[in-house]
NUMIGU-72101 format. One record per residue (C-alpha): chain; residue in one letter; x, y, z. Coordinates in nm, 3 decimals. Example, Ala and Ser with C-alpha at 12.3 -4.5 7.8 and 13.67 -1.06 7.14 Angstrom:
residues 2
ATOM   cadena   residuo         u         v         w
ATOM        A         A     1.230    -0.450     0.780
ATOM        A         S     1.367    -0.106     0.714
This chain:
residues 64
ATOM   cadena   residuo         u         v         w
ATOM        A         M     2.323    13.154     4.007
ATOM        A         R     2.117    13.442     3.992
ATOM        A         I     1.770    13.449     4.157
ATOM        A         T     1.478    13.667     4.044
ATOM        A         I     1.174    13.718     4.213
ATOM        A         D     0.860    13.852     4.087
ATOM        A         R     0.676    13.994     4.393
ATOM        A         D     0.382    14.117     4.186
ATOM        A         R     0.308    13.751     4.091
ATOM        A         C     0.384    13.613     4.445
ATOM        A         I     0.069    13.496     4.648
ATOM        A         G     0.235    13.393     4.958
ATOM        A         A     0.221    13.018     4.944
ATOM        A         G     0.543    12.977     5.119
ATOM        A         Q     0.672    12.674     4.903
ATOM        A         C     0.986    12.868     4.829
ATOM        A         V     1.053    12.891     5.215
ATOM        A         L     0.984    12.524     5.265
ATOM        A         A     1.201    12.428     4.991
ATOM        A         A     1.506    12.638     5.063
ATOM        A         P     1.469    12.798     5.411
ATOM        A         A     1.844    12.899     5.423
ATOM        A         V     1.773    13.136     5.102
ATOM        A         F     1.403    13.234     5.122
ATOM        A         T     1.182    13.402     5.391
ATOM        A         Q     0.841    13.582     5.377
ATOM        A         D     0.789    13.953     5.474
ATOM        A         D     0.519    14.073     5.694
ATOM        A         D     0.282    14.062     5.410
ATOM        A         G     0.354    13.677     5.327
ATOM        A         L     0.559    13.766     5.003
ATOM        A         V     0.876    13.596     4.915
ATOM        A         T     1.233    13.771     4.980
ATOM        A         L     1.564    13.665     4.986
ATOM        A         L     1.760    13.650     5.324
ATOM        A         P     2.039    13.891     5.339
ATOM        A         G     2.369    13.762     5.209
ATOM        A         H     2.222    13.469     5.035
ATOM        A         E     2.134    13.629     4.710
ATOM        A         D     2.342    13.381     4.515
ATOM        A         G     2.151    13.076     4.635
ATOM        A         T     2.438    12.871     4.746
ATOM        A         A     2.332    12.858     5.108
ATOM        A         D     2.071    12.572     5.022
ATOM        A         P     2.117    12.269     4.766
ATOM        A         H     1.741    12.266     4.736
ATOM        A         V     1.723    12.625     4.576
ATOM        A         R     1.695    12.461     4.228
ATOM        A         D     1.372    12.297     4.332
ATOM        A         V     1.201    12.629     4.423
ATOM        A         P     1.091    12.749     4.073
ATOM        A         M     0.883    12.403     4.031
ATOM        A         A     0.768    12.427     4.398
ATOM        A         C     0.628    12.779     4.355
ATOM        A         P     0.249    12.758     4.233
ATOM        A         V     0.277    13.075     4.032
ATOM        A         Q     0.629    13.067     3.928
ATOM        A         A     0.726    13.386     4.111
ATOM        A         V     1.096    13.253     4.126
ATOM        A         A     1.328    13.213     3.861
ATOM        A         L     1.694    13.094     3.853
ATOM        A         A     1.955    13.174     3.596
ATOM        A         D     2.314    13.067     3.593
ATOM        A         A     2.537    13.372     3.626
């Protein structure tokens, strides 16, 4: 799976981190970022819930 983040769209709501804390975190500005080594999203089974949880759809998933 490939995770794409649109940081220009991100508003820092943190729903991605709540849904899949083993994959996502927020930087000092509150914007979404991937945790190092978890770019493929396999660290958390809830990663597929993130695109719908994000209020501005800043996260997209694509099968590799």
